[in-house]
C-alpha positions, 0 to 999 in steps of 0.5 A: 493418800487423799482423805476421800480416797476409797479404802480397799475392801476388807479381805476378811469381809470378802471371804465371810459371805462365801463362808456363811453361804457354805455353812447354810448350804450344808445345814439346809442340804447336807446329810450330816447329823447336825444338818438333819437336826437343824432341818428337823428344828426348821420343820417343827417351827414350820408345823407350829407356824401352820397350826397358828395359821389354822387357828388365827381366825379364832385368835384374832381378838385375843391380846397376844394375836399381833405379838404372835403374828409378828413373831412368826413373821420374824421367824419366816423372814429369817428362814427365807433369808437363810434359804436364799443365801444357801441356794446355789442360784438366787435367781432360780430360787426367786422364780420358784412358785414355792418362794412366791407363796412363802413371800406372800405368806410373809406379806400377810404376816407383816400386814395382818390387819390389812390382809386378814381376808387373804390370810387363809391362803397361808395354809398353802405352806402346809402343802409346800412343806409336805411336797418339798424335798426338804421335808422328805430328805429329812423326815422321810429320808428312809421312807420317801420311796414307799407308799407313805410318801404318796399317802401323806402328800395326798392327805396334806393336799386334802387338809390344805384344801379344807382349810383354804375353803374354810377360810374363803367361806369365812372371809366371804360370808362371815356374819351372814345367814348361817355362817356366824363364825369360823367353826360354822365355816369349817362345819359347812366345808366338811359337810359339803366336801363329804357330800353329807348335805345336812342343809342346816348351813347353806351359802346364800345366792348364786355365788354360794351355790357355785362355791358349794359345787366346787367344794363338792367336786374337788373334795370327791376328787381329793378323797379318791386320790387319798383312797388310791394312795392307801389301797392301790397295790404297793409299788416302789419308785425306781426310774428305769434307765431305758424307758423312764418308768418310775413305778415297779413291783417291789420284787421286779427284776425286769421293767414291765414296759421295756423289759430292761434288767432292773437293779432295785436297791433293798429298803435299807439301802434308800 
């Protein structure tokens, strides 16, 4: 055989990737105790990462900031690579808006000094985590058909909005009149969102007034959404096989929309 002839592919190497993909798919989407423990670990790391994102403006001047930032980048990159390998369709995974958000967050972690003014958008990972089936199939797998799913989703949306607006105000108006630091931006956001209107901190100019209006209107909407999730009559999620209605009374026997006979499982069967 000529010395420059291509060597045949290693059969073991050809089998290794499908084996790794199958193992990662089981860890990320399986229902075994091992899979649940793995996903709980991933979710815990996500929450630690989100806490760092929220506190980053306060930690930026500390010596350990870049070390923690790049450590988070390695963790997130590893998680995204594992999710991509575990997915059934890589193209579909890349087309998901959630994947775009995660890749953008990774980019801000890799270039923290250049993209710091956009780093407040990292908090979107809180919203994507709490609204993911990955979270509810793990943490809330026995409760994801109750009102608590709606309450936690609504609360996460409100918290995400608060810190995104805080980061936006801080990056746009830092060291201007009234906004001397991150805590001032958070104070302004909370006071405006709740329409308290103390008036001791205001944003200058027309642009500042527009931001205040958007904060107030969006905040009221999110508060109403959270209140609805907390106080509306308790419904259970079960898709009617005939008309597709998803919300029914807990003791419903027939669908209120079409009269179809329902067979809603008990709570311990979810």
